[in-house]
Every structure is written in structure tokens, then in C-alpha cells.
C-alpha positions as protocol buffer text, in pm:
chain_id: "A"
residue {
  index: 1
  type: UNK
  ca { x: -3240 y: -1655 z: -1718 }
}
residue {
  index: 2
  type: UNK
  ca { x: -2984 y: -1918 z: -1831 }
}
residue {
  index: 3
  type: UNK
  ca { x: -2651 y: -1706 z: -1859 }
}
residue {
  index: 4
  type: UNK
  ca { x: -2453 y: -1419 z: -1751 }
}
residue {
  index: 5
  type: UNK
  ca { x: -2486 y: -1251 z: -2099 }
}
residue {
  index: 6
  type: UNK
  ca { x: -2863 y: -1249 z: -2051 }
}
residue {
  index: 7
  type: UNK
  ca { x: -2827 y: -1081 z: -1704 }
}
residue {
  index: 8
  type: UNK
  ca { x: -2607 y: -807 z: -1866 }
}
residue {
  index: 9
  type: UNK
  ca { x: -2842 y: -755 z: -2156 }
}
residue {
  index: 10
  type: UNK
  ca { x: -3140 y: -710 z: -1907 }
}
residue {
  index: 11
  type: UNK
  ca { x: -2938 y: -479 z: -1691 }
}
residue {
  index: 12
  type: UNK
  ca { x: -2844 y: -271 z: -1993 }
}
residue {
  index: 13
  type: UNK
  ca { x: -3225 y: -192 z: -2029 }
}
residue {
  index: 14
  type: UNK
  ca { x: -3247 y: -118 z: -1640 }
}
residue {
  index: 15
  type: UNK
  ca { x: -3400 y: -454 z: -1550 }
}
residue {
  index: 16
  type: UNK
  ca { x: -3216 y: -585 z: -1231 }
}
residue {
  index: 17
  type: UNK
  ca { x: -3460 y: -817 z: -1075 }
}
residue {
  index: 18
  type: UNK
  ca { x: -3306 y: -1111 z: -1234 }
}
residue {
  index: 19
  type: UNK
  ca { x: -3208 y: -1461 z: -1119 }
}
residue {
  index: 20
  type: UNK
  ca { x: -2939 y: -1651 z: -1337 }
}
residue {
  index: 21
  type: UNK
  ca { x: -3073 y: -2002 z: -1271 }
}
residue {
  index: 22
  type: UNK
  ca { x: -2898 y: -2189 z: -1560 }
}
residue {
  index: 23
  type: UNK
  ca { x: -3043 y: -2453 z: -1815 }
}
residue {
  index: 24
  type: UNK
  ca { x: -3268 y: -2718 z: -1670 }
}
residue {
  index: 25
  type: UNK
  ca { x: -3182 y: -2940 z: -1974 }
}
residue {
  index: 26
  type: UNK
  ca { x: -2854 y: -3020 z: -1791 }
}
residue {
  index: 27
  type: UNK
  ca { x: -3067 y: -3150 z: -1520 }
}
residue {
  index: 28
  type: UNK
  ca { x: -3263 y: -3362 z: -1770 }
}
residue {
  index: 29
  type: UNK
  ca { x: -2953 y: -3519 z: -1912 }
}
residue {
  index: 30
  type: UNK
  ca { x: -2809 y: -3608 z: -1586 }
}
residue {
  index: 31
  type: UNK
  ca { x: -3140 y: -3766 z: -1480 }
}
residue {
  index: 32
  type: UNK
  ca { x: -3149 y: -3979 z: -1782 }
}
residue {
  index: 33
  type: UNK
  ca { x: -2775 y: -4094 z: -1733 }
}
residue {
  index: 34
  type: UNK
  ca { x: -2867 y: -4203 z: -1392 }
}
residue {
  index: 35
  type: UNK
  ca { x: -3152 y: -4429 z: -1500 }
}
residue {
  index: 36
  type: UNK
  ca { x: -3073 y: -4810 z: -1528 }
}
residue {
  index: 37
  type: UNK
  ca { x: -3098 y: -4881 z: -1892 }
}
residue {
  index: 38
  type: UNK
  ca { x: -2942 y: -5157 z: -2100 }
}
residue {
  index: 39
  type: UNK
  ca { x: -2958 y: -5295 z: -2453 }
}
residue {
  index: 40
  type: UNK
  ca { x: -2844 y: -5638 z: -2503 }
}
residue {
  index: 41
  type: UNK
  ca { x: -2804 y: -5605 z: -2894 }
}
residue {
  index: 42
  type: UNK
  ca { x: -2582 y: -5303 z: -2859 }
}
residue {
  index: 43
  type: UNK
  ca { x: -2376 y: -5475 z: -2579 }
}
residue {
  index: 44
  type: UNK
  ca { x: -2330 y: -5779 z: -2824 }
}
residue {
  index: 45
  type: UNK
  ca { x: -2232 y: -5537 z: -3103 }
}
residue {
  index: 46
  type: UNK
  ca { x: -1987 y: -5341 z: -2876 }
}
residue {
  index: 47
  type: UNK
  ca { x: -1829 y: -5665 z: -2718 }
}
residue {
  index: 48
  type: UNK
  ca { x: -1628 y: -5458 z: -2483 }
}
residue {
  index: 49
  type: UNK
  ca { x: -1457 y: -5251 z: -2762 }
}
residue {
  index: 50
  type: UNK
  ca { x: -1454 y: -4871 z: -2780 }
}
residue {
  index: 51
  type: UNK
  ca { x: -1740 y: -4749 z: -2990 }
}
residue {
  index: 52
  type: UNK
  ca { x: -1786 y: -4414 z: -3182 }
}
residue {
  index: 53
  type: UNK
  ca { x: -2132 y: -4285 z: -3189 }
}
residue {
  index: 54
  type: UNK
  ca { x: -2261 y: -4066 z: -3453 }
}
residue {
  index: 55
  type: UNK
  ca { x: -2575 y: -3925 z: -3311 }
}
residue {
  index: 56
  type: UNK
  ca { x: -2877 y: -3727 z: -3490 }
}
residue {
  index: 57
  type: UNK
  ca { x: -2682 y: -3725 z: -3822 }
}
residue {
  index: 58
  type: UNK
  ca { x: -2890 y: -3522 z: -4077 }
}
residue {
  index: 59
  type: UNK
  ca { x: -2833 y: -3373 z: -4402 }
}
residue {
  index: 60
  type: UNK
  ca { x: -2593 y: -3500 z: -4688 }
}
residue {
  index: 61
  type: UNK
  ca { x: -2292 y: -3324 z: -4554 }
}
residue {
  index: 62
  type: UNK
  ca { x: -2315 y: -3513 z: -4220 }
}
residue {
  index: 63
  type: UNK
  ca { x: -2359 y: -3835 z: -4385 }
}
residue {
  index: 64
  type: UNK
  ca { x: -2093 y: -3796 z: -4652 }
}
residue {
  index: 65
  type: UNK
  ca { x: -1857 y: -3690 z: -4368 }
}
residue {
  index: 66
  type: UNK
  ca { x: -1932 y: -3964 z: -4133 }
}
residue {
  index: 67
  type: UNK
  ca { x: -1915 y: -4228 z: -4414 }
}
residue {
  index: 68
  type: UNK
  ca { x: -1578 y: -4113 z: -4498 }
}
residue {
  index: 69
  type: UNK
  ca { x: -1457 y: -4114 z: -4157 }
}
residue {
  index: 70
  type: UNK
  ca { x: -1591 y: -4465 z: -4098 }
}
residue {
  index: 71
  type: UNK
  ca { x: -1401 y: -4584 z: -4387 }
}
residue {
  index: 72
  type: UNK
  ca { x: -1092 y: -4411 z: -4283 }
}
residue {
  index: 73
  type: UNK
  ca { x: -1093 y: -4582 z: -3951 }
}
residue {
  index: 74
  type: UNK
  ca { x: -1181 y: -4957 z: -4032 }
}
residue {
  index: 75
  type: UNK
  ca { x: -1047 y: -5077 z: -3685 }
}
residue {
  index: 76
  type: UNK
  ca { x: -1299 y: -4873 z: -3506 }
}
residue {
  index: 77
  type: UNK
  ca { x: -1664 y: -4989 z: -3438 }
}
residue {
  index: 78
  type: UNK
  ca { x: -1934 y: -4718 z: -3514 }
}
residue {
  index: 79
  type: UNK
  ca { x: -2304 y: -4683 z: -3413 }
}
residue {
  index: 80
  type: UNK
  ca { x: -2489 y: -4436 z: -3659 }
}
residue {
  index: 81
  type: UNK
  ca { x: -2811 y: -4287 z: -3520 }
}
residue {
  index: 82
  type: UNK
  ca { x: -2981 y: -4084 z: -3806 }
}
residue {
  index: 83
  type: UNK
  ca { x: -3207 y: -3789 z: -3695 }
}
residue {
  index: 84
  type: UNK
  ca { x: -3473 y: -3905 z: -3925 }
}
residue {
  index: 85
  type: UNK
  ca { x: -3529 y: -4258 z: -4047 }
}
residue {
  index: 86
  type: UNK
  ca { x: -3556 y: -4175 z: -4409 }
}
residue {
  index: 87
  type: UNK
  ca { x: -3445 y: -4459 z: -4623 }
}
residue {
  index: 88
  type: UNK
  ca { x: -3187 y: -4266 z: -4835 }
}
residue {
  index: 89
  type: UNK
  ca { x: -2915 y: -4195 z: -4600 }
}
residue {
  index: 90
  type: UNK
  ca { x: -2957 y: -4553 z: -4444 }
}
residue {
  index: 91
  type: UNK
  ca { x: -2907 y: -4705 z: -4772 }
}
residue {
  index: 92
  type: UNK
  ca { x: -2596 y: -4468 z: -4828 }
}
residue {
  index: 93
  type: UNK
  ca { x: -2438 y: -4630 z: -4516 }
}
residue {
  index: 94
  type: UNK
  ca { x: -2533 y: -4965 z: -4603 }
}
residue {
  index: 95
  type: UNK
  ca { x: -2380 y: -4962 z: -4947 }
}
residue {
  index: 96
  type: UNK
  ca { x: -2098 y: -4719 z: -4869 }
}
residue {
  index: 97
  type: UNK
  ca { x: -1935 y: -4890 z: -4555 }
}
residue {
  index: 98
  type: UNK
  ca { x: -1646 y: -5084 z: -4688 }
}
residue {
  index: 99
  type: UNK
  ca { x: -1661 y: -5322 z: -4372 }
}
residue {
  index: 100
  type: UNK
  ca { x: -2013 y: -5358 z: -4385 }
}
residue {
  index: 101
  type: UNK
  ca { x: -2313 y: -5212 z: -4182 }
}
residue {
  index: 102
  type: UNK
  ca { x: -2621 y: -5350 z: -4050 }
}
residue {
  index: 103
  type: UNK
  ca { x: -2951 y: -5202 z: -3940 }
}
residue {
  index: 104
  type: UNK
  ca { x: -3043 y: -5244 z: -3562 }
}
residue {
  index: 105
  type: UNK
  ca { x: -3391 y: -5356 z: -3682 }
}
residue {
  index: 106
  type: UNK
  ca { x: -3236 y: -5660 z: -3858 }
}
residue {
  index: 107
  type: UNK
  ca { x: -3031 y: -5768 z: -3540 }
}
residue {
  index: 108
  type: UNK
  ca { x: -3100 y: -5984 z: -3246 }
}
residue {
  index: 109
  type: UNK
  ca { x: -2878 y: -6088 z: -2978 }
}
residue {
  index: 110
  type: UNK
  ca { x: -2789 y: -6390 z: -3180 }
}
residue {
  index: 111
  type: UNK
  ca { x: -2642 y: -6182 z: -3461 }
}
residue {
  index: 112
  type: UNK
  ca { x: -2295 y: -6248 z: -3557 }
}
residue {
  index: 113
  type: UNK
  ca { x: -2136 y: -5895 z: -3538 }
}
residue {
  index: 114
  type: UNK
  ca { x: -1786 y: -5984 z: -3622 }
}
residue {
  index: 115
  type: UNK
  ca { x: -1867 y: -5917 z: -3991 }
}
residue {
  index: 116
  type: UNK
  ca { x: -1997 y: -5574 z: -3926 }
}
residue {
  index: 117
  type: UNK
  ca { x: -1814 y: -5255 z: -3848 }
}
residue {
  index: 118
  type: UNK
  ca { x: -2128 y: -5025 z: -3826 }
}
residue {
  index: 119
  type: UNK
  ca { x: -2461 y: -5065 z: -3643 }
}
residue {
  index: 120
  type: UNK
  ca { x: -2726 y: -4838 z: -3781 }
}
residue {
  index: 121
  type: UNK
  ca { x: -2945 y: -4763 z: -3498 }
}
residue {
  index: 122
  type: UNK
  ca { x: -3271 y: -4706 z: -3709 }
}
residue {
  index: 123
  type: UNK
  ca { x: -3497 y: -4640 z: -3400 }
}
residue {
  index: 124
  type: UNK
  ca { x: -3595 y: -4335 z: -3220 }
}
residue {
  index: 125
  type: UNK
  ca { x: -3638 y: -4207 z: -2859 }
}
residue {
  index: 126
  type: UNK
  ca { x: -3327 y: -4365 z: -2684 }
}
residue {
  index: 127
  type: UNK
  ca { x: -3025 y: -4183 z: -2814 }
}
residue {
  index: 128
  type: UNK
  ca { x: -2986 y: -3996 z: -2482 }
}
residue {
  index: 129
  type: UNK
  ca { x: -2933 y: -4353 z: -2311 }
}
residue {
  index: 130
  type: UNK
  ca { x: -2755 y: -4517 z: -2609 }
}
residue {
  index: 131
  type: UNK
  ca { x: -2440 y: -4270 z: -2564 }
}
residue {
  index: 132
  type: UNK
  ca { x: -2359 y: -4456 z: -2236 }
}
residue {
  index: 133
  type: UNK
  ca { x: -2227 y: -4730 z: -2488 }
}
residue {
  index: 134
  type: UNK
  ca { x: -1991 y: -4485 z: -2656 }
}
residue {
  index: 135
  type: UNK
  ca { x: -1626 y: -4363 z: -2606 }
}
residue {
  index: 136
  type: UNK
  ca { x: -1645 y: -4054 z: -2879 }
}
residue {
  index: 137
  type: UNK
  ca { x: -1934 y: -3884 z: -3037 }
}
residue {
  index: 138
  type: UNK
  ca { x: -2015 y: -3695 z: -3362 }
}
residue {
  index: 139
  type: UNK
  ca { x: -2322 y: -3452 z: -3300 }
}
residue {
  index: 140
  type: UNK
  ca { x: -2523 y: -3410 z: -3601 }
}
residue {
  index: 141
  type: UNK
  ca { x: -2686 y: -3085 z: -3751 }
}
residue {
  index: 142
  type: UNK
  ca { x: -2374 y: -2865 z: -3764 }
}
residue {
  index: 143
  type: UNK
  ca { x: -2383 y: -2828 z: -4145 }
}
residue {
  index: 144
  type: UNK
  ca { x: -2741 y: -2726 z: -4156 }
}
residue {
  index: 145
  type: UNK
  ca { x: -2974 y: -2543 z: -3907 }
}
residue {
  index: 146
  type: UNK
  ca { x: -2739 y: -2609 z: -3612 }
}
residue {
  index: 147
  type: UNK
  ca { x: -2615 y: -2896 z: -3387 }
}
residue {
  index: 148
  type: UNK
  ca { x: -2840 y: -3124 z: -3171 }
}
residue {
  index: 149
  type: UNK
  ca { x: -2790 y: -3197 z: -2817 }
}
residue {
  index: 150
  type: UNK
  ca { x: -2437 y: -3221 z: -2727 }
}
residue {
  index: 151
  type: UNK
  ca { x: -2491 y: -3252 z: -2340 }
}
residue {
  index: 152
  type: UNK
  ca { x: -2657 y: -3587 z: -2392 }
}
residue {
  index: 153
  type: UNK
  ca { x: -2327 y: -3734 z: -2487 }
}
residue {
  index: 154
  type: UNK
  ca { x: -2104 y: -3516 z: -2274 }
}
residue {
  index: 155
  type: UNK
  ca { x: -2288 y: -3639 z: -1952 }
}
residue {
  index: 156
  type: UNK
  ca { x: -2119 y: -3971 z: -2020 }
}
residue {
  index: 157
  type: UNK
  ca { x: -1780 y: -3816 z: -2069 }
}
residue {
  index: 158
  type: UNK
  ca { x: -1770 y: -3845 z: -2459 }
}
residue {
  index: 159
  type: UNK
  ca { x: -1557 y: -3603 z: -2631 }
}
residue {
  index: 160
  type: UNK
  ca { x: -1764 y: -3443 z: -2914 }
}
residue {
  index: 161
  type: UNK
  ca { x: -1714 y: -3321 z: -3250 }
}
residue {
  index: 162
  type: UNK
  ca { x: -1964 y: -3147 z: -3486 }
}
residue {
  index: 163
  type: UNK
  ca { x: -1982 y: -2921 z: -3793 }
}
residue {
  index: 164
  type: UNK
  ca { x: -1930 y: -2544 z: -3809 }
}
residue {
  index: 165
  type: UNK
  ca { x: -2302 y: -2423 z: -3727 }
}
residue {
  index: 166
  type: UNK
  ca { x: -2282 y: -2449 z: -3351 }
}
residue {
  index: 167
  type: UNK
  ca { x: -2287 y: -2089 z: -3236 }
}
residue {
  index: 168
  type: UNK
  ca { x: -2641 y: -2087 z: -3105 }
}
residue {
  index: 169
  type: UNK
  ca { x: -2570 y: -2395 z: -2894 }
}
residue {
  index: 170
  type: UNK
  ca { x: -2437 y: -2254 z: -2553 }
}
residue {
  index: 171
  type: UNK
  ca { x: -2290 y: -2589 z: -2436 }
}
residue {
  index: 172
  type: UNK
  ca { x: -2114 y: -2642 z: -2742 }
}
residue {
  index: 173
  type: UNK
  ca { x: -1951 y: -2293 z: -2758 }
}
residue {
  index: 174
  type: UNK
  ca { x: -1862 y: -2329 z: -2409 }
}
residue {
  index: 175
  type: UNK
  ca { x: -1715 y: -2690 z: -2439 }
}
residue {
  index: 176
  type: UNK
  ca { x: -1503 y: -2565 z: -2731 }
}
residue {
  index: 177
  type: UNK
  ca { x: -1356 y: -2305 z: -2523 }
}
residue {
  index: 178
  type: UNK
  ca { x: -1264 y: -2566 z: -2248 }
}
residue {
  index: 179
  type: UNK
  ca { x: -1149 y: -2828 z: -2511 }
}
residue {
  index: 180
  type: UNK
  ca { x: -1381 y: -3075 z: -2439 }
}
residue {
  index: 181
  type: UNK
  ca { x: -1557 y: -3038 z: -2790 }
}
residue {
  index: 182
  type: UNK
  ca { x: -1430 y: -2952 z: -3142 }
}
residue {
  index: 183
  type: UNK
  ca { x: -1578 y: -2813 z: -3467 }
}
residue {
  index: 184
  type: UNK
  ca { x: -1462 y: -2947 z: -3797 }
}
residue {
  index: 185
  type: UNK
  ca { x: -1548 y: -2868 z: -4159 }
}
residue {
  index: 186
  type: UNK
  ca { x: -1393 y: -3169 z: -4355 }
}
residue {
  index: 187
  type: UNK
  ca { x: -1256 y: -3517 z: -4312 }
}
residue {
  index: 188
  type: UNK
  ca { x: -919 y: -3404 z: -4249 }
}
residue {
  index: 189
  type: UNK
  ca { x: -990 y: -3180 z: -3956 }
}
residue {
  index: 190
  type: UNK
  ca { x: -1194 y: -3474 z: -3825 }
}
residue {
  index: 191
  type: UNK
  ca { x: -925 y: -3710 z: -3852 }
}
residue {
  index: 192
  type: UNK
  ca { x: -676 y: -3462 z: -3695 }
}
residue {
  index: 193
  type: UNK
  ca { x: -902 y: -3428 z: -3380 }
}
residue {
  index: 194
  type: UNK
  ca { x: -976 y: -3803 z: -3351 }
}
residue {
  index: 195
  type: UNK
  ca { x: -639 y: -3975 z: -3403 }
}
residue {
  index: 196
  type: UNK
  ca { x: -479 y: -3860 z: -3077 }
}
residue {
  index: 197
  type: UNK
  ca { x: -814 y: -3962 z: -2888 }
}
residue {
  index: 198
  type: UNK
  ca { x: -805 y: -4289 z: -3060 }
}
residue {
  index: 199
  type: UNK
  ca { x: -453 y: -4380 z: -2976 }
}
residue {
  index: 200
  type: UNK
  ca { x: -362 y: -4208 z: -2641 }
}
residue {
  index: 201
  type: UNK
  ca { x: -591 y: -4319 z: -2345 }
}
residue {
  index: 202
  type: UNK
  ca { x: -455 y: -4065 z: -2115 }
}
residue {
  index: 203
  type: UNK
  ca { x: -567 y: -3782 z: -2374 }
}
residue {
  index: 204
  type: UNK
  ca { x: -907 y: -3945 z: -2404 }
}
residue {
  index: 205
  type: UNK
  ca { x: -946 y: -3958 z: -2030 }
}
residue {
  index: 206
  type: UNK
  ca { x: -850 y: -3611 z: -1974 }
}
residue {
  index: 207
  type: UNK
  ca { x: -1102 y: -3470 z: -2234 }
}
residue {
  index: 208
  type: UNK
  ca { x: -1363 y: -3711 z: -2113 }
}
residue {
  index: 209
  type: UNK
  ca { x: -1328 y: -3575 z: -1749 }
}
residue {
  index: 210
  type: UNK
  ca { x: -1363 y: -3219 z: -1881 }
}
residue {
  index: 211
  type: UNK
  ca { x: -1685 y: -3314 z: -2080 }
}
residue {
  index: 212
  type: UNK
  ca { x: -1846 y: -3474 z: -1758 }
}
residue {
  index: 213
  type: UNK
  ca { x: -1738 y: -3205 z: -1523 }
}
residue {
  index: 214
  type: UNK
  ca { x: -1876 y: -2933 z: -1732 }
}
residue {
  index: 215
  type: UNK
  ca { x: -2188 y: -3104 z: -1775 }
}
residue {
  index: 216
  type: UNK
  ca { x: -2241 y: -3185 z: -1403 }
}
residue {
  index: 217
  type: UNK
  ca { x: -2121 y: -2843 z: -1304 }
}
residue {
  index: 218
  type: UNK
  ca { x: -2419 y: -2672 z: -1484 }
}
residue {
  index: 219
  type: UNK
  ca { x: -2687 y: -2889 z: -1329 }
}
residue {
  index: 220
  type: UNK
  ca { x: -2922 y: -2732 z: -1049 }
}
residue {
  index: 221
  type: UNK
  ca { x: -3135 y: -2495 z: -1256 }
}
residue {
  index: 222
  type: UNK
  ca { x: -3473 y: -2690 z: -1207 }
}
residue {
  index: 223
  type: UNK
  ca { x: -3437 y: -2635 z: -811 }
}
residue {
  index: 224
  type: UNK
  ca { x: -3350 y: -2266 z: -836 }
}
residue {
  index: 225
  type: UNK
  ca { x: -3641 y: -2214 z: -1085 }
}
residue {
  index: 226
  type: UNK
  ca { x: -3895 y: -2409 z: -861 }
}
residue {
  index: 227
  type: UNK
  ca { x: -3774 y: -2214 z: -564 }
}
């Protein structure tokens, strides 16, 4: 089983032949983070600046909140990675970002990114690697069924924020308790979380280390299960 709670539940019904192995998904994100991977278009957009990545955004509440957040922070670069490539939310960003947004599919290494604050990463399959270019992350899904993978971002040391529906995501719950992640419900709570991490490099480094240490500490389940 993955956690101590599961061990206790089984013991409560008389089952003691139990191994608490952990969650092999931690091993997977660590493996991905160790892979060499680069994206020259994203590097050109980043241009050595700090970047906020909104990953797996889904649902109108995610999009509305992230869009407000972008426009509240015009001095910060954002990469938005929609969970589904439906045209409606993408158009919402293209039309709603005051400092202009551009789709990744329309860019090359020759693109002049000085005129764009936001890169909409409208491709699938590489978010877990893309997080290596970020400094903070918003994890989508917290206003509907539940948040998507938070460990894909925390393995790189990104402090993460997400909506209120995170209770079924054990890493999210545990990292909130540690202080590496935060749940928010509106633009004001999101800004309150972000501004100290934006202005104070020591505070950002501290929480970044908490996020990485937690994620790495939970690796090793795959070897336990196989043995």
C-alpha cells in the first residue's frame, strides 16, 4: 500500500501482512526530471527570466482565475498549458491578456517574444518536462474533479498553488501541511500567496527546497514493490 493510513485501515480488519511501499509515481517524476530535455522555443521565451507555469488548466474557474492573475502581474512571464486543447479557453487567453499572448504552435526560435507576456503551450505530452523551465506553478483541476499531478512540478522545486478541491491528492495534502504548496479560492488569496515568493528570493528558495526534498524523499516505491 502507499501510506500509513492504508496500513492502519487493514490492521483494523485483521490484515497484518502489509508492506507500506509508497507511491511509484514519485519514481516516475524523478526519472522524467533526470532526462535530458530542452525546448529552444521555450528557452527563447524565458530568456533567463523567472516564469510562472499554469499546468493542466481545465474548467472556466481555472481559466478565469489564471487570466486575472496574469493581468495582475504584467511584469511576470507566464506559460499556460491547457489540459485539453479546446479552442474556447485558448481564445480567452489570446483575447484577455492585456500584455499579449501567443500560441506555441505559432512560434519558432526566430519569434520576437519581447511583445508577449504569455506563451500558451498548446501541445500535449511534455508538461512533466516543461516544468523545469518554471519557478512557480499553478496546478489545474482544483475547481472541478480534483487537481492534476503536483509532483511533476515539485520535483523541480516549484512552489505550487491550486484550487480548493485537492483532498484526494495525497502529495497535495501533505505538501500543504509542509508549507510547500497552498490552496486558494480567488484572486486575492492567490496574490497573497504569490507576492512574497515573487519579491523575496530567500523565501522562494526555502519553499522550493521543501518541495524538492518532499518529492525525492518519497521515491523508492518501485524497487520495494518489485522486491
